[in-house]
PDB file of N, CA, C and O in Angstrom:
ATOM      1  N   MET A   1      85.435  83.844 109.871  1.00  0.00           N
ATOM      2  CA  MET A   1      85.323  85.206 110.320  1.00  0.00           C
ATOM      3  C   MET A   1      86.062  85.396 111.641  1.00  0.00           C
ATOM      4  O   MET A   1      86.672  86.438 111.883  1.00  0.00           O
ATOM      5  N   GLU A   2      85.999  84.393 112.471  1.00  0.00           N
ATOM      6  CA  GLU A   2      86.664  84.504 113.771  1.00  0.00           C
ATOM      7  C   GLU A   2      88.159  84.730 113.605  1.00  0.00           C
ATOM      8  O   GLU A   2      88.756  85.527 114.329  1.00  0.00           O
ATOM      9  N   GLN A   3      88.762  84.030 112.654  1.00  0.00           N
ATOM     10  CA  GLN A   3      90.198  84.180 112.416  1.00  0.00           C
ATOM     11  C   GLN A   3      90.514  85.602 111.947  1.00  0.00           C
ATOM     12  O   GLN A   3      91.499  86.200 112.378  1.00  0.00           O
ATOM     13  N   THR A   4      89.677  86.132 111.068  1.00  0.00           N
ATOM     14  CA  THR A   4      89.878  87.498 110.578  1.00  0.00           C
ATOM     15  C   THR A   4      89.738  88.499 111.715  1.00  0.00           C
ATOM     16  O   THR A   4      90.503  89.459 111.800  1.00  0.00           O
ATOM     17  N   MET A   5      88.758  88.274 112.594  1.00  0.00           N
ATOM     18  CA  MET A   5      88.574  89.188 113.718  1.00  0.00           C
ATOM     19  C   MET A   5      89.792  89.167 114.635  1.00  0.00           C
ATOM     20  O   MET A   5      90.189  90.208 115.159  1.00  0.00           O
ATOM     21  N   LYS A   6      90.383  88.002 114.833  1.00  0.00           N
ATOM     22  CA  LYS A   6      91.588  87.920 115.666  1.00  0.00           C
ATOM     23  C   LYS A   6      92.733  88.698 115.037  1.00  0.00           C
ATOM     24  O   LYS A   6      93.483  89.383 115.733  1.00  0.00           O
ATOM     25  N   LYS A   7      92.867  88.590 113.708  1.00  0.00           N
ATOM     26  CA  LYS A   7      93.910  89.352 113.011  1.00  0.00           C
ATOM     27  C   LYS A   7      93.672  90.842 113.179  1.00  0.00           C
ATOM     28  O   LYS A   7      94.604  91.607 113.424  1.00  0.00           O
ATOM     29  N   MET A   8      92.412  91.247 113.042  1.00  0.00           N
ATOM     30  CA  MET A   8      92.085  92.659 113.163  1.00  0.00           C
ATOM     31  C   MET A   8      92.366  93.176 114.562  1.00  0.00           C
ATOM     32  O   MET A   8      92.885  94.279 114.737  1.00  0.00           O
ATOM     33  N   GLU A   9      92.018  92.371 115.556  1.00  0.00           N
ATOM     34  CA  GLU A   9      92.307  92.765 116.938  1.00  0.00           C
ATOM     35  C   GLU A   9      93.803  92.937 117.137  1.00  0.00           C
ATOM     36  O   GLU A   9      94.242  93.844 117.844  1.00  0.00           O
ATOM     37  N   LYS A  10      94.591  92.059 116.508  1.00  0.00           N
ATOM     38  CA  LYS A  10      96.050  92.169 116.607  1.00  0.00           C
ATOM     39  C   LYS A  10      96.529  93.466 115.958  1.00  0.00           C
ATOM     40  O   LYS A  10      97.408  94.146 116.487  1.00  0.00           O
ATOM     41  N   TRP A  11      95.935  93.808 114.794  1.00  0.00           N
ATOM     42  CA  TRP A  11      96.329  95.056 114.121  1.00  0.00           C
ATOM     43  C   TRP A  11      96.032  96.253 115.014  1.00  0.00           C
ATOM     44  O   TRP A  11      96.862  97.151 115.154  1.00  0.00           O
ATOM     45  N   VAL A  12      94.851  96.264 115.613  1.00  0.00           N
ATOM     46  CA  VAL A  12      94.475  97.370 116.494  1.00  0.00           C
ATOM     47  C   VAL A  12      95.455  97.446 117.659  1.00  0.00           C
ATOM     48  O   VAL A  12      95.911  98.531 118.017  1.00  0.00           O
ATOM     49  N   PHE A  13      95.779  96.304 118.248  1.00  0.00           N
ATOM     50  CA  PHE A  13      96.731  96.261 119.355  1.00  0.00           C
ATOM     51  C   PHE A  13      98.084  96.819 118.929  1.00  0.00           C
ATOM     52  O   PHE A  13      98.684  97.624 119.641  1.00  0.00           O
ATOM     53  N   GLU A  14      98.567  96.380 117.747  1.00  0.00           N
ATOM     54  CA  GLU A  14      99.869  96.844 117.260  1.00  0.00           C
ATOM     55  C   GLU A  14      99.856  98.351 117.009  1.00  0.00           C
ATOM     56  O   GLU A  14     100.829  99.040 117.317  1.00  0.00           O
ATOM     57  N   ILE A  15      98.790  98.850 116.468  1.00  0.00           N
ATOM     58  CA  ILE A  15      98.690 100.290 116.188  1.00  0.00           C
ATOM     59  C   ILE A  15      98.666 101.073 117.499  1.00  0.00           C
ATOM     60  O   ILE A  15      99.294 102.126 117.612  1.00  0.00           O
ATOM     61  N   LYS A  16      97.943 100.556 118.483  1.00  0.00           N
ATOM     62  CA  LYS A  16      97.848 101.244 119.778  1.00  0.00           C
ATOM     63  C   LYS A  16      99.205 101.345 120.465  1.00  0.00           C
ATOM     64  O   LYS A  16      99.420 102.267 121.252  1.00  0.00           O
ATOM     65  N   LYS A  17     100.116 100.432 120.193  1.00  0.00           N
ATOM     66  CA  LYS A  17     101.449 100.474 120.810  1.00  0.00           C
ATOM     67  C   LYS A  17     102.214 101.729 120.401  1.00  0.00           C
ATOM     68  O   LYS A  17     103.143 102.140 121.096  1.00  0.00           O
ATOM     69  N   HIS A  18     101.837 102.339 119.286  1.00  0.00           N
ATOM     70  CA  HIS A  18     102.526 103.535 118.792  1.00  0.00           C
ATOM     71  C   HIS A  18     101.856 104.824 119.258  1.00  0.00           C
ATOM     72  O   HIS A  18     102.179 105.912 118.781  1.00  0.00           O
ATOM     73  N   ASN A  19     100.931 104.689 120.185  1.00  0.00           N
ATOM     74  CA  ASN A  19     100.222 105.834 120.763  1.00  0.00           C
ATOM     75  C   ASN A  19      99.602 106.769 119.721  1.00  0.00           C
ATOM     76  O   ASN A  19      99.878 107.969 119.730  1.00  0.00           O
ATOM     77  N   PRO A  20      98.783 106.242 118.840  1.00  0.00           N
ATOM     78  CA  PRO A  20      98.127 107.117 117.864  1.00  0.00           C
ATOM     79  C   PRO A  20      96.993 107.903 118.530  1.00  0.00           C
ATOM     80  O   PRO A  20      96.618 107.648 119.675  1.00  0.00           O
ATOM     81  N   SER A  21      96.480 108.836 117.795  1.00  0.00           N
ATOM     82  CA  SER A  21      95.356 109.616 118.336  1.00  0.00           C
ATOM     83  C   SER A  21      94.123 108.708 118.426  1.00  0.00           C
ATOM     84  O   SER A  21      94.043 107.663 117.781  1.00  0.00           O
ATOM     85  N   GLU A  22      93.182 109.143 119.238  1.00  0.00           N
ATOM     86  CA  GLU A  22      91.924 108.390 119.407  1.00  0.00           C
ATOM     87  C   GLU A  22      91.198 108.266 118.059  1.00  0.00           C
ATOM     88  O   GLU A  22      90.554 107.256 117.774  1.00  0.00           O
ATOM     89  N   GLU A  23      91.317 109.303 117.252  1.00  0.00           N
ATOM     90  CA  GLU A  23      90.669 109.293 115.931  1.00  0.00           C
ATOM     91  C   GLU A  23      91.237 108.176 115.046  1.00  0.00           C
ATOM     92  O   GLU A  23      90.487 107.490 114.351  1.00  0.00           O
ATOM     93  N   VAL A  24      92.543 107.999 115.073  1.00  0.00           N
ATOM     94  CA  VAL A  24      93.178 106.935 114.284  1.00  0.00           C
ATOM     95  C   VAL A  24      92.701 105.567 114.777  1.00  0.00           C
ATOM     96  O   VAL A  24      92.375 104.691 113.976  1.00  0.00           O
ATOM     97  N   ILE A  25      92.664 105.395 116.080  1.00  0.00           N
ATOM     98  CA  ILE A  25      92.193 104.131 116.651  1.00  0.00           C
ATOM     99  C   ILE A  25      90.752 103.867 116.215  1.00  0.00           C
ATOM    100  O   ILE A  25      90.416 102.751 115.818  1.00  0.00           O
ATOM    101  N   ASN A  26      89.913 104.877 116.286  1.00  0.00           N
ATOM    102  CA  ASN A  26      88.507 104.722 115.887  1.00  0.00           C
ATOM    103  C   ASN A  26      88.377 104.338 114.422  1.00  0.00           C
ATOM    104  O   ASN A  26      87.563 103.481 114.076  1.00  0.00           O
ATOM    105  N   VAL A  27      89.163 104.956 113.565  1.00  0.00           N
ATOM    106  CA  VAL A  27      89.109 104.649 112.142  1.00  0.00           C
ATOM    107  C   VAL A  27      89.541 103.209 111.888  1.00  0.00           C
ATOM    108  O   VAL A  27      88.899 102.489 111.123  1.00  0.00           O
ATOM    109  N   VAL A  28      90.620 102.796 112.523  1.00  0.00           N
ATOM    110  CA  VAL A  28      91.103 101.418 112.348  1.00  0.00           C
ATOM    111  C   VAL A  28      90.045 100.429 112.831  1.00  0.00           C
ATOM    112  O   VAL A  28      89.782  99.427 112.166  1.00  0.00           O
ATOM    113  N   GLU A  29      89.441 100.705 113.976  1.00  0.00           N
ATOM    114  CA  GLU A  29      88.406  99.819 114.493  1.00  0.00           C
ATOM    115  C   GLU A  29      87.207  99.767 113.553  1.00  0.00           C
ATOM    116  O   GLU A  29      86.638  98.697 113.340  1.00  0.00           O
ATOM    117  N   GLU A  30      86.818 100.897 112.993  1.00  0.00           N
ATOM    118  CA  GLU A  30      85.699 100.927 112.040  1.00  0.00           C
ATOM    119  C   GLU A  30      86.016 100.117 110.788  1.00  0.00           C
ATOM    120  O   GLU A  30      85.161  99.407 110.258  1.00  0.00           O
ATOM    121  N   ILE A  31      87.258 100.235 110.325  1.00  0.00           N
ATOM    122  CA  ILE A  31      87.678  99.457 109.149  1.00  0.00           C
ATOM    123  C   ILE A  31      87.600  97.963 109.468  1.00  0.00           C
ATOM    124  O   ILE A  31      87.147  97.172 108.640  1.00  0.00           O
ATOM    125  N   CYS A  32      88.032  97.584 110.646  1.00  0.00           N
ATOM    126  CA  CYS A  32      87.994  96.178 111.049  1.00  0.00           C
ATOM    127  C   CYS A  32      86.556  95.675 111.141  1.00  0.00           C
ATOM    128  O   CYS A  32      86.253  94.570 110.691  1.00  0.00           O
ATOM    129  N   ILE A  33      85.687  96.469 111.711  1.00  0.00           N
ATOM    130  CA  ILE A  33      84.268  96.095 111.809  1.00  0.00           C
ATOM    131  C   ILE A  33      83.683  95.927 110.409  1.00  0.00           C
ATOM    132  O   ILE A  33      82.987  94.949 110.136  1.00  0.00           O
ATOM    133  N   TYR A  34      83.965  96.876 109.529  1.00  0.00           N
ATOM    134  CA  TYR A  34      83.461  96.804 108.156  1.00  0.00           C
ATOM    135  C   TYR A  34      83.979  95.552 107.453  1.00  0.00           C
ATOM    136  O   TYR A  34      83.219  94.857 106.778  1.00  0.00           O
ATOM    137  N   ALA A  35      85.268  95.264 107.608  1.00  0.00           N
ATOM    138  CA  ALA A  35      85.852  94.074 106.972  1.00  0.00           C
ATOM    139  C   ALA A  35      85.199  92.804 107.501  1.00  0.00           C
ATOM    140  O   ALA A  35      84.941  91.873 106.738  1.00  0.00           O
ATOM    141  N   GLY A  36      84.932  92.761 108.792  1.00  0.00           N
ATOM    142  CA  GLY A  36      84.265  91.605 109.379  1.00  0.00           C
ATOM    143  C   GLY A  36      82.863  91.415 108.819  1.00  0.00           C
ATOM    144  O   GLY A  36      82.443  90.294 108.533  1.00  0.00           O
ATOM    145  N   LYS A  37      82.145  92.524 108.666  1.00  0.00           N
ATOM    146  CA  LYS A  37      80.790  92.453 108.095  1.00  0.00           C
ATOM    147  C   LYS A  37      80.845  91.986 106.641  1.00  0.00           C
ATOM    148  O   LYS A  37      80.018  91.182 106.209  1.00  0.00           O
ATOM    149  N   GLN A  38      81.811  92.487 105.900  1.00  0.00           N
ATOM    150  CA  GLN A  38      81.948  92.081 104.500  1.00  0.00           C
ATOM    151  C   GLN A  38      82.252  90.588 104.403  1.00  0.00           C
ATOM    152  O   GLN A  38      81.712  89.893 103.542  1.00  0.00           O
ATOM    153  N   GLU A  39      83.110  90.105 105.282  1.00  0.00           N
ATOM    154  CA  GLU A  39      83.444  88.683 105.278  1.00  0.00           C
ATOM    155  C   GLU A  39      82.197  87.849 105.578  1.00  0.00           C
ATOM    156  O   GLU A  39      81.975  86.816 104.946  1.00  0.00           O
ATOM    157  N   GLN A  40      81.384  88.294 106.536  1.00  0.00           N
ATOM    158  CA  GLN A  40      80.154  87.578 106.877  1.00  0.00           C
ATOM    159  C   GLN A  40      79.202  87.566 105.681  1.00  0.00           C
ATOM    160  O   GLN A  40      78.578  86.544 105.395  1.00  0.00           O
ATOM    161  N   ARG A  41      79.092  88.685 104.990  1.00  0.00           N
ATOM    162  CA  ARG A  41      78.228  88.751 103.798  1.00  0.00           C
ATOM    163  C   ARG A  41      78.704  87.794 102.714  1.00  0.00           C
ATOM    164  O   ARG A  41      77.894  87.164 102.034  1.00  0.00           O
ATOM    165  N   MET A  42      80.013  87.687 102.557  1.00  0.00           N
ATOM    166  CA  MET A  42      80.563  86.770 101.564  1.00  0.00           C
ATOM    167  C   MET A  42      80.208  85.327 101.904  1.00  0.00           C
ATOM    168  O   MET A  42      79.841  84.551 101.022  1.00  0.00           O
ATOM    169  N   LYS A  43      80.317  84.970 103.170  1.00  0.00           N
ATOM    170  CA  LYS A  43      79.971  83.611 103.588  1.00  0.00           C
ATOM    171  C   LYS A  43      78.490  83.338 103.368  1.00  0.00           C
ATOM    172  O   LYS A  43      78.112  82.250 102.932  1.00  0.00           O
ATOM    173  N   GLU A  44      77.656  84.322 103.667  1.00  0.00           N
ATOM    174  CA  GLU A  44      76.220  84.160 103.434  1.00  0.00           C
ATOM    175  C   GLU A  44      75.928  84.005 101.946  1.00  0.00           C
ATOM    176  O   GLU A  44      75.101  83.183 101.551  1.00  0.00           O
ATOM    177  N   ALA A  45      76.606  84.793 101.128  1.00  0.00           N
ATOM    178  CA  ALA A  45      76.416  84.702  99.679  1.00  0.00           C
ATOM    179  C   ALA A  45      76.876  83.344  99.156  1.00  0.00           C
ATOM    180  O   ALA A  45      76.235  82.772  98.275  1.00  0.00           O
ATOM    181  N   GLU A  46      77.976  82.826  99.689  1.00  0.00           N
ATOM    182  CA  GLU A  46      78.449  81.501  99.279  1.00  0.00           C
ATOM    183  C   GLU A  46      77.419  80.438  99.632  1.00  0.00           C
ATOM    184  O   GLU A  46      77.199  79.504  98.861  1.00  0.00           O
ATOM    185  N   GLY A  47      76.792  80.575 100.784  1.00  0.00           N
ATOM    186  CA  GLY A  47      75.747  79.633 101.200  1.00  0.00           C
ATOM    187  C   GLY A  47      74.551  79.689 100.267  1.00  0.00           C
ATOM    188  O   GLY A  47      74.011  78.654  99.877  1.00  0.00           O
ATOM    189  N   ARG A  48      74.136  80.905  99.908  1.00  0.00           N
ATOM    190  CA  ARG A  48      73.007  81.051  98.974  1.00  0.00           C
ATOM    191  C   ARG A  48      73.365  80.496  97.610  1.00  0.00           C
ATOM    192  O   ARG A  48      72.533  79.863  96.959  1.00  0.00           O
ATOM    193  N   LEU A  49      74.584  80.725  97.174  1.00  0.00           N
ATOM    194  CA  LEU A  49      75.031  80.203  95.885  1.00  0.00           C
ATOM    195  C   LEU A  49      74.998  78.678  95.889  1.00  0.00           C
ATOM    196  O   LEU A  49      74.588  78.065  94.903  1.00  0.00           O
ATOM    197  N   ALA A  50      75.423  78.067  96.980  1.00  0.00           N
ATOM    198  CA  ALA A  50      75.385  76.600  97.078  1.00  0.00           C
ATOM    199  C   ALA A  50      73.952  76.098  96.988  1.00  0.00           C
ATOM    200  O   ALA A  50      73.691  75.084  96.342  1.00  0.00           O
ATOM    201  N   LEU A  51      73.020  76.797  97.630  1.00  0.00           N
ATOM    202  CA  LEU A  51      71.613  76.404  97.546  1.00  0.00           C
ATOM    203  C   LEU A  51      71.083  76.538  96.120  1.00  0.00           C
ATOM    204  O   LEU A  51      70.363  75.661  95.642  1.00  0.00           O
ATOM    205  N   PHE A  52      71.431  77.621  95.444  1.00  0.00           N
ATOM    206  CA  PHE A  52      71.001  77.799  94.056  1.00  0.00           C
ATOM    207  C   PHE A  52      71.570  76.701  93.166  1.00  0.00           C
ATOM    208  O   PHE A  52      70.865  76.148  92.321  1.00  0.00           O
ATOM    209  N   ARG A  53      72.829  76.394  93.356  1.00  0.00           N
ATOM    210  CA  ARG A  53      73.451  75.328  92.552  1.00  0.00           C
ATOM    211  C   ARG A  53      72.745  73.997  92.774  1.00  0.00           C
ATOM    212  O   ARG A  53      72.485  73.250  91.831  1.00  0.00           O
ATOM    213  N   GLN A  54      72.442  73.718  94.026  1.00  0.00           N
ATOM    214  CA  GLN A  54      71.741  72.478  94.340  1.00  0.00           C
ATOM    215  C   GLN A  54      70.365  72.473  93.683  1.00  0.00           C
ATOM    216  O   GLN A  54      69.974  71.477  93.074  1.00  0.00           O
ATOM    217  N   PHE A  55      69.633  73.567  93.800  1.00  0.00           N
ATOM    218  CA  PHE A  55      68.301  73.670  93.218  1.00  0.00           C
ATOM    219  C   PHE A  55      68.346  73.489  91.702  1.00  0.00           C
ATOM    220  O   PHE A  55      67.580  72.707  91.139  1.00  0.00           O
ATOM    221  N   PHE A  56      69.249  74.218  91.049  1.00  0.00           N
ATOM    222  CA  PHE A  56      69.318  74.130  89.600  1.00  0.00           C
ATOM    223  C   PHE A  56      69.868  72.787  89.134  1.00  0.00           C
ATOM    224  O   PHE A  56      69.533  72.330  88.041  1.00  0.00           O
ATOM    225  N   GLY A  57      70.703  72.153  89.945  1.00  0.00           N
ATOM    226  CA  GLY A  57      71.177  70.813  89.623  1.00  0.00           C
ATOM    227  C   GLY A  57      70.022  69.821  89.618  1.00  0.00           C
ATOM    228  O   GLY A  57      69.915  68.984  88.722  1.00  0.00           O
ATOM    229  N   GLU A  58      69.158  69.919  90.623  1.00  0.00           N
ATOM    230  CA  GLU A  58      67.980  69.049  90.692  1.00  0.00           C
ATOM    231  C   GLU A  58      67.017  69.359  89.554  1.00  0.00           C
ATOM    232  O   GLU A  58      66.443  68.452  88.950  1.00  0.00           O
ATOM    233  N   LEU A  59      66.847  70.629  89.270  1.00  0.00           N
ATOM    234  CA  LEU A  59      65.967  71.034  88.176  1.00  0.00           C
ATOM    235  C   LEU A  59      66.479  70.482  86.845  1.00  0.00           C
ATOM    236  O   LEU A  59      65.701  69.980  86.033  1.00  0.00           O
ATOM    237  N   GLU A  60      67.778  70.578  86.630  1.00  0.00           N
ATOM    238  CA  GLU A  60      68.374  70.055  85.405  1.00  0.00           C
ATOM    239  C   GLU A  60      68.133  68.549  85.279  1.00  0.00           C
ATOM    240  O   GLU A  60      67.803  68.059  84.199  1.00  0.00           O
ATOM    241  N   LYS A  61      68.300  67.813  86.389  1.00  0.00           N
ATOM    242  CA  LYS A  61      68.056  66.370  86.371  1.00  0.00           C
ATOM    243  C   LYS A  61      66.616  66.062  85.983  1.00  0.00           C
ATOM    244  O   LYS A  61      66.354  65.168  85.177  1.00  0.00           O
ATOM    245  N   GLU A  62      65.690  66.810  86.565  1.00  0.00           N
ATOM    246  CA  GLU A  62      64.268  66.601  86.262  1.00  0.00           C
ATOM    247  C   GLU A  62      63.965  66.902  84.796  1.00  0.00           C
ATOM    248  O   GLU A  62      63.228  66.164  84.141  1.00  0.00           O
ATOM    249  N   LEU A  63      64.537  67.986  84.292  1.00  0.00           N
ATOM    250  CA  LEU A  63      64.301  68.347  82.893  1.00  0.00           C
ATOM    251  C   LEU A  63      64.898  67.315  81.948  1.00  0.00           C
ATOM    252  O   LEU A  63      64.284  66.968  80.939  1.00  0.00           O
ATOM    253  N   LEU A  64      66.079  66.828  82.262  1.00  0.00           N
ATOM    254  CA  LEU A  64      66.699  65.798  81.427  1.00  0.00           C
ATOM    255  C   LEU A  64      65.892  64.503  81.472  1.00  0.00           C
ATOM    256  O   LEU A  64      65.758  63.809  80.464  1.00  0.00           O
ATOM    257  N   LYS A  65      65.354  64.187  82.652  1.00  0.00           N
ATOM    258  CA  LYS A  65      64.527  62.993  82.798  1.00  0.00           C
ATOM    259  C   LYS A  65      63.257  63.128  81.965  1.00  0.00           C
ATOM    260  O   LYS A  65      62.868  62.196  81.262  1.00  0.00           O
ATOM    261  N   GLU A  66      62.616  64.287  82.048  1.00  0.00           N
ATOM    262  CA  GLU A  66      61.398  64.529  81.266  1.00  0.00           C
ATOM    263  C   GLU A  66      61.689  64.487  79.781  1.00  0.00           C
ATOM    264  O   GLU A  66      60.906  63.934  79.008  1.00  0.00           O
ATOM    265  N   ASP A  67      62.806  65.067  79.375  1.00  0.00           N
ATOM    266  CA  ASP A  67      63.203  65.063  77.965  1.00  0.00           C
ATOM    267  C   ASP A  67      63.430  63.627  77.500  1.00  0.00           C
ATOM    268  O   ASP A  67      63.019  63.248  76.404  1.00  0.00           O
ATOM    269  N   SER A  68      64.080  62.841  78.334  1.00  0.00           N
ATOM    270  CA  SER A  68      64.343  61.440  78.006  1.00  0.00           C
ATOM    271  C   SER A  68      63.036  60.656  77.905  1.00  0.00           C
ATOM    272  O   SER A  68      62.871  59.830  77.007  1.00  0.00           O
ATOM    273  N   ASP A  69      62.115  60.914  78.822  1.00  0.00           N
ATOM    274  CA  ASP A  69      60.818  60.236  78.815  1.00  0.00           C
ATOM    275  C   ASP A  69      60.012  60.590  77.568  1.00  0.00           C
ATOM    276  O   ASP A  69      59.312  59.734  77.026  1.00  0.00           O
ATOM    277  N   LEU A  70      60.098  61.818  77.112  1.00  0.00           N
ATOM    278  CA  LEU A  70      59.364  62.251  75.926  1.00  0.00           C
ATOM    279  C   LEU A  70      59.923  61.607  74.661  1.00  0.00           C
ATOM    280  O   LEU A  70      59.171  61.342  73.723  1.00  0.00           O
ATOM    281  N   LYS A  71      61.209  61.355  74.622  1.00  0.00           N
ATOM    282  CA  LYS A  71      61.840  60.749  73.451  1.00  0.00           C
ATOM    283  C   LYS A  71      61.509  59.275  73.342  1.00  0.00           C
ATOM    284  O   LYS A  71      61.575  58.718  72.246  1.00  0.00           O
ATOM    285  N   HIS A  72      61.159  58.630  74.428  1.00  0.00           N
ATOM    286  CA  HIS A  72      60.853  57.203  74.404  1.00  0.00           C
ATOM    287  C   HIS A  72      59.424  56.981  74.234  1.00  0.00           C
ATOM    288  O   HIS A  72      58.978  55.835  74.191  1.00  0.00           O
TER     289      HIS A  72
END
């Protein structure tokens, strides 16, 4: 996220060099903030997905073990 924020700050800086209206600057900054929040949500979702995968992987092992034990 930090890298994306640096890119966004650069975009805002580049846009400001062209002397846009305050409204344009505000919109660009809002877009950057929104993009940063979306990126953070994606990282959080990836973390939750990894936890689910780990949980279901362990569950699968337990179920396979129980199935194997029942067959013997």
